[in-house]
C-alpha positions in Angstrom: 32.9 1.5 -0.5 29.3 1.7 -1.6 27.9 4.7 -3.5 24.1 5.3 -3.3 22.6 6.8 -6.4 19.0 8.1 -6.9 18.5 7.7 -10.7 19.6 5.3 -13.4 21.5 7.9 -15.4 23.8 8.5 -12.4 24.2 4.8 -12.0 25.2 4.4 -15.6 27.7 7.3 -15.4 29.3 5.9 -12.3 29.6 2.4 -13.8 31.2 3.9 -16.9 33.8 5.7 -14.8 34.9 2.5 -13.0 35.8 0.7 -16.3 35.1 -2.6 -14.5 33.1 -4.4 -17.2 35.6 -7.3 -17.2 35.6 -7.7 -13.4 32.2 -6.8 -12.3 28.5 -7.7 -12.4 25.3 -5.8 -12.1 22.5 -7.4 -10.0 18.8 -6.5 -10.4 16.3 -7.4 -7.8 12.7 -7.0 -9.0 11.2 -7.7 -5.6 13.2 -5.1 -3.7 13.3 -2.9 -6.8 17.1 -2.4 -6.6 20.0 -2.4 -9.0 23.5 -3.0 -7.5 26.7 -2.9 -9.4 29.6 -4.9 -7.9 32.9 -3.7 -9.6 35.3 -6.2 -7.9 33.2 -9.3 -8.2 34.5 -12.9 -8.3 34.8 -13.4 -12.0 38.1 -15.3 -12.0 39.7 -18.0 -9.9 43.1 -16.3 -10.5 42.3 -13.2 -8.5 40.2 -12.6 -5.4 37.0 -10.6 -5.8 36.3 -8.8 -2.5 32.9 -7.6 -3.7 33.2 -4.4 -1.5 33.2 -1.8 -4.2 29.6 -1.1 -5.2 27.1 1.3 -6.6 23.5 0.9 -5.4 20.2 2.3 -6.9 16.8 1.8 -5.2 13.7 2.8 -7.2 11.6 4.9 -4.7 7.9 5.5 -5.2 6.8 9.1 -5.9 4.7 10.7 -3.2 1.7 10.9 -5.5 1.8 7.2 -6.5 2.3 6.2 -2.8 -0.8 8.3 -1.8 -3.0 6.5 -4.4 -1.7 3.1 -3.4 -2.1 3.8 0.3 -5.8 4.8 -0.2 -6.5 1.9 -2.6 -9.7 0.0 -1.6 -10.0 2.2 1.5 -13.7 3.2 2.0 -14.2 7.0 2.5 -17.1 9.0 3.7 -18.7 11.8 1.6 -16.5 14.7 2.9 -13.3 12.6 3.0 -13.8 11.4 -0.6 -14.5 14.9 -1.8 -11.3 16.3 -0.2 -9.2 13.4 -1.5 -10.4 14.0 -5.1 -9.8 17.8 -4.8 -6.3 17.3 -3.3 -5.2 14.9 -6.0 -7.1 16.3 -9.0 -3.9 16.9 -11.0 -3.3 13.1 -11.2 -6.7 12.4 -12.8 -6.7 12.5 -16.6 -9.2 13.8 -19.2 -12.9 14.5 -18.7 -13.0 12.2 -15.7 -11.1 14.8 -13.7 -13.9 17.4 -14.1 -16.6 14.8 -13.7 -15.2 13.6 -10.4 -14.6 17.1 -9.2 -18.3 17.9 -9.9 -19.3 14.8 -8.0 -17.0 15.7 -5.1 -18.1 19.3 -5.0 -21.8 18.3 -5.0 -21.3 15.9 -2.2 -19.1 18.3 -0.2 -21.5 21.2 -0.5 -24.6 19.3 0.4 -25.3 18.3 4.0 -27.8 15.9 5.3 -27.9 13.6 2.2 -29.8 10.4 2.4 -29.0 8.1 -0.6 -31.9 5.8 -1.5 -31.0 3.9 -4.7 -28.6 3.4 -7.6 -28.9 2.3 -11.2 -26.6 1.7 -14.1 -27.0 4.1 -17.1 -26.5 3.4 -20.8 -23.3 5.4 -20.9 -21.7 3.1 -18.2 -22.1 5.6 -15.4 -24.1 5.0 -12.2 -26.8 7.4 -11.0 -27.3 7.7 -7.3 -30.6 9.1 -6.1 -30.6 11.1 -3.0 -32.7 13.3 -0.8 -31.3 16.4 0.9 -33.0 16.9 4.3 -33.3 20.6 4.8 -35.4 20.4 8.0 -37.7 18.0 9.7 -40.5 18.5 7.1 -39.0 19.4 3.8 -36.4 18.0 1.4 -34.9 18.3 -2.1 -34.5 15.3 -4.4 -31.6 15.0 -6.8 -29.5 12.6 -8.8 -25.7 12.2 -9.0 -23.9 10.6 -11.9 -20.9 8.6 -10.8 -18.3 7.3 -13.4 -17.5 3.6 -13.3 -13.8 4.2 -14.0 -11.3 7.0 -14.2 -7.7 7.2 -15.5 -4.7 8.3 -13.6 -1.4 9.7 -15.0 1.3 9.1 -12.5 5.1 8.8 -12.2 5.6 5.6 -10.3 9.3 6.1 -9.4 11.1 9.3 -8.6 12.9 10.6 -11.6 11.0 8.1 -13.7 8.5 8.2 -16.6 4.8 8.7 -16.3 2.3 5.8 -16.5 -1.4 5.5 -17.1 -3.4 3.6 -14.5 -7.1 2.8 -14.5 -9.2 2.9 -11.3 -12.7 1.5 -10.8 -14.9 3.7 -8.6 -17.0 1.8 -6.1 -19.7 2.7 -3.6 -22.0 1.2 -1.0 -25.2 2.7 0.4 -26.0 1.7 4.0 -28.8 3.3 6.0 -29.0 6.3 3.7 -25.2 6.9 3.9 -22.8 6.2 1.1 -19.1 5.1 1.2 -16.8 5.6 -1.8 -13.6 3.9 -2.7 -11.6 3.0 -5.7 -9.7 -0.1 -6.9 -6.6 0.3 -9.0 -6.4 -2.2 -11.8 -3.2 -4.3 -11.2 -0.9 -1.5 -10.0 1.8 -4.2 -9.4 2.1 -4.7 -13.2 2.8 -1.0 -13.7 5.5 -1.2 -11.0 7.0 -4.3 -12.6 6.9 -2.7 -16.1 8.5 0.5 -14.8 11.3 -1.4 -13.0 11.9 -3.8 -16.0 12.4 -0.6 -18.1 15.2 0.4 -15.8 16.8 -3.0 -16.0 16.7 -3.1 -19.8 18.2 0.4 -19.9 21.1 -0.7 -17.7 21.6 -3.9 -19.7 21.7 -2.0 -23.0 23.9 1.0 -22.0 26.2 -0.2 -19.1 28.3 -2.7 -20.9 28.2 -5.0 -17.8 26.6 -8.4 -17.5 23.3 -7.8 -15.7 
C-alpha cells in the first residue's frame, strides 16, 4: 500500500522502519514538490520489484504563503489594500510593518481622497500628494510616504522553516484614484530552495538512493 505523510521527519521515520535500503529508491519531483519512497523497487533482475509499497510526502503551501502568492501583482483599491495589510501584518518584518500599517490606516480613515502627484524621496520612499475633499468648497492637503520595498517572513511549506521574501510596493494614479499592488521578488526561487532543503535532508538521513 501507499502511506501518505505530512512532514519529512515522518517520512524518514517510516523509511527507517521498512529497512529497505537495498531494495528501494526514493524519488524527488521538484516540479510537483513531492518525495516518494518505493520500498520494493526493481533493483535486481533476480527478483521482481512490484513497486506497490510506497510512502509519499507532498510539500503543501502554508495558508499565509498562499495568500501572499494569490494576491501577488493584483491591483487593490485604497480600502482593499488597507484591509489586506492589516489582516496580514504579522507576516511583515521590521519597521516596514508599522510603516505600512500607518499608510494603510491613513488611507482607510480618509474618504474622498484625490491623489495628484508622486515623487521619489532621498531615503528611497515615494511621497504621494493628495487632497481630501471635505465638501464641495473645501479640502485638506497632505502627503503620504510609501516605502519602495518591504520584507516578509513566511513559512513556505507546512511544518517547514521560515523564509525571508522581499516585495516591491507599486502604485498607479488614475483620475485622482490610486491603485496599490506588490510584486514578490522571485518567490519561485524560495520555493525551490525550500524543497531542495527537504531533498538534501532525505538524502543525508534516509540511507536510500534518492
